[in-house]
C-alpha positions as CSV (number, residue, x, y, z in Angstrom):
1,M,-8.3,8.0,9.8
2,K,-6.0,9.9,12.2
3,I,-3.2,12.4,11.5
4,A,-0.1,12.8,13.6
5,P,3.2,14.7,13.4
6,L,6.4,12.6,12.8
7,A,7.9,13.6,16.2
8,D,4.8,12.3,18.0
9,V,4.9,9.0,16.0
10,K,8.6,8.5,16.9
11,T,7.8,8.7,20.6
12,K,4.6,6.7,20.5
13,L,5.1,4.2,17.7
14,S,4.0,1.2,19.7
15,A,0.8,2.9,20.7
16,Y,0.1,4.0,17.2
17,L,0.6,0.4,15.9
18,D,-2.0,-0.8,18.4
19,E,-4.4,2.0,17.3
20,I,-4.2,1.4,13.6
21,K,-5.4,-2.2,14.1
22,T,-8.9,-0.9,14.9
23,E,-9.0,2.7,13.8
24,G,-7.4,2.5,10.4
25,P,-4.4,4.2,8.7
26,L,-2.4,7.0,10.3
27,I,-1.2,9.9,8.2
28,I,2.2,11.0,9.3
29,T,3.1,14.6,8.7
30,R,6.5,16.4,8.6
31,N,6.2,20.2,9.1
32,G,2.5,19.9,8.5
33,V,2.8,18.2,5.2
34,P,1.8,14.5,4.7
35,A,5.0,12.4,4.6
36,G,3.8,8.9,5.1
37,V,1.1,6.5,6.0
38,L,1.1,3.8,8.7
39,I,-1.1,0.9,7.7
40,Y,-1.9,-2.3,9.5
41,P,-1.8,-5.3,7.1
42,V,-4.7,-7.7,7.6
43,D,-2.6,-10.7,6.5
44,E,0.4,-11.7,4.3
45,D,-1.6,-11.2,1.1
46,D,-2.6,-7.7,2.2
47,L,1.0,-6.9,3.0
48,E,2.2,-8.2,-0.4
49,N,-0.5,-6.1,-2.2
50,I,0.5,-2.9,-0.3
51,V,4.2,-3.4,-1.1
52,F,3.7,-4.3,-4.7
53,S,1.2,-1.5,-5.4
54,R,3.9,1.0,-4.4
55,S,6.8,-0.7,-6.1
56,P,8.3,1.7,-8.8
57,R,9.8,-1.3,-10.6
58,L,6.5,-3.1,-10.8
59,Q,4.6,0.0,-11.8
60,A,7.2,0.6,-14.6
61,L,6.8,-3.0,-15.8
62,L,3.0,-2.7,-15.8
63,E,3.2,0.6,-17.7
64,K,5.5,-1.0,-20.3
65,S,3.0,-3.9,-20.7
66,R,0.1,-1.5,-21.0
67,Q,2.0,0.5,-23.7
68,S,2.7,-2.7,-25.6
69,I,-1.0,-3.7,-25.5
70,R,-2.0,-0.2,-26.8
71,E,0.4,-0.7,-29.7
72,G,-1.2,-4.0,-30.5
73,K,1.7,-6.1,-29.5
74,G,0.0,-7.9,-26.6
75,L,-1.5,-11.4,-26.6
76,T,-5.3,-11.9,-26.6
77,E,-6.7,-13.5,-23.5
78,D,-7.1,-16.8,-25.2
79,A,-3.5,-16.8,-26.6
80,F,-2.2,-15.9,-23.1
81,W,-3.9,-18.8,-21.4
82,E,-2.8,-21.2,-24.2
83,A,0.8,-20.1,-23.7
84,V,0.4,-20.7,-19.9
85,E,-1.0,-24.2,-20.5
86,V,1.9,-25.0,-22.9
87,Q,4.4,-23.8,-20.4
88,N,2.8,-25.8,-17.6
89,Q,2.9,-29.0,-19.8
90,D,6.6,-28.4,-20.5
91,Q,7.4,-28.2,-16.8
92,E,5.7,-31.5,-16.0
């Protein structure tokens, strides 16, 4: 993993994009403090995982779901898959 200041990344972005394909993520700093990460997605699924893992809306939804489960309001795994099967049958 490499670290580079924002000013350097601005002027050499194309070169850094080529570098991260083989050398891994680039930590971008602003005034010496980490401010971002440049990552090369392997494929569309990887890109989707990166974007969703950092989505505040998705994280809030997941936390709400976890809280519901902690409070005993969630479905069991069997009940969940039964509901999915019923919904799929309704759509056919």
